C-alpha positions in Angstrom: 70.1 102.5 110.7 69.0 103.7 107.2 69.8 101.3 104.4 72.4 103.5 102.8 74.3 103.9 106.2 74.2 99.9 106.6 75.8 99.4 103.2 78.4 102.1 103.7 79.2 100.5 107.1 79.3 96.9 105.7 81.7 97.9 103.0 84.0 99.9 105.1 85.5 96.9 106.8 87.2 95.7 103.6 88.5 99.3 103.0 90.4 99.0 106.3 92.2 95.9 105.2 94.6 98.3 103.0 95.5 100.0 106.2 96.5 96.6 107.7 98.3 95.6 104.5 100.3 98.8 104.4 101.2 98.6 108.2 102.3 95.0 107.6 104.5 96.1 104.7 106.1 98.7 106.9 106.9 96.1 109.5 108.4 93.8 106.9 110.4 96.7 105.2 111.7 97.5 108.7 113.5 94.1 108.6 114.9 94.6 105.2 112.3 92.5 103.3 109.8 93.2 100.6 106.8 91.0 99.9 105.8 89.7 96.5 102.2 88.9 97.4 99.7 89.0 100.0 100.3 85.4 100.9 104.0 86.2 101.2 103.3 89.1 103.5 101.3 86.9 105.9 104.1 84.4 105.9 106.7 87.2 106.6 104.6 88.5 109.5 104.5 85.1 111.0 108.2 84.4 110.6 109.5 87.8 111.5 107.0 89.2 114.1 104.7 86.4 115.4 107.2 83.6 116.0 109.6 86.1 118.0 106.6 87.3 120.1 106.5 90.8 118.8 102.9 90.1 117.4 100.5 87.7 118.9 99.1 84.8 117.0 95.5 86.4 117.1 96.9 89.5 115.2 98.0 87.1 112.4 94.7 85.4 112.3 93.1 89.0 112.2 95.3 89.9 109.3 94.4 86.6 107.4 90.6 87.3 108.2 90.9 90.8 106.8 92.4 89.5 103.6 89.7 86.9 103.3 86.9 89.4 103.8 88.3 91.9 101.4 88.7 89.1 98.7 85.0 88.1 99.3 83.8 91.6 99.1 86.0 92.5 96.0 85.4 89.2 93.9 82.2 87.7 95.4 80.1 90.7 96.3 79.8 89.2 99.8 80.1 91.3 102.9 78.4 91.9 106.2 78.2 94.6 108.8 79.4 92.1 111.4 82.6 91.4 109.1 83.1 95.1 108.6 82.9 95.8 112.3 85.4 92.9 113.1 88.0 94.2 110.5 87.7 97.7 111.7 88.3 96.6 115.3 91.2 94.4 114.3 92.8 97.0 112.0 92.8 99.5 114.7 94.6 96.9 117.1 97.0 96.0 114.3 97.9 99.6 113.4 98.4 100.4 117.2 100.8 97.3 117.6 102.6 98.2 114.4 103.3 101.7 115.3 104.5 100.6 118.7 106.9 98.1 117.0 108.2 100.6 114.6 108.6 103.3 117.3 106.2 105.8 115.8 104.2 108.1 118.0 101.7 110.7 116.7 103.0 110.2 113.2 106.6 111.0 114.0 109.2 108.2 114.0 111.5 108.5 117.2 
């Protein structure tokens, strides 16, 4: 893989984190709440969706991992291709599960 492509791939993982963030916000909004910070969002996800079994614990860990990797990429200029691939895969799973919970199919809410 050329150097340019490697850098693009490695930095794309942190860009997937906003996708997870906004999907998580939609989940929280669906229960009538609004988060005040990333930390509060993760706590709300755990309390409203993980503890009642709608999301599994690994999904919560994936969300926290994506937040950590994004912070490292944004503030410490640290990122890796492996981290990016992991975030992309977990973001896809998160979005799939969130759309299922919200009852969204092909972009249209039922």
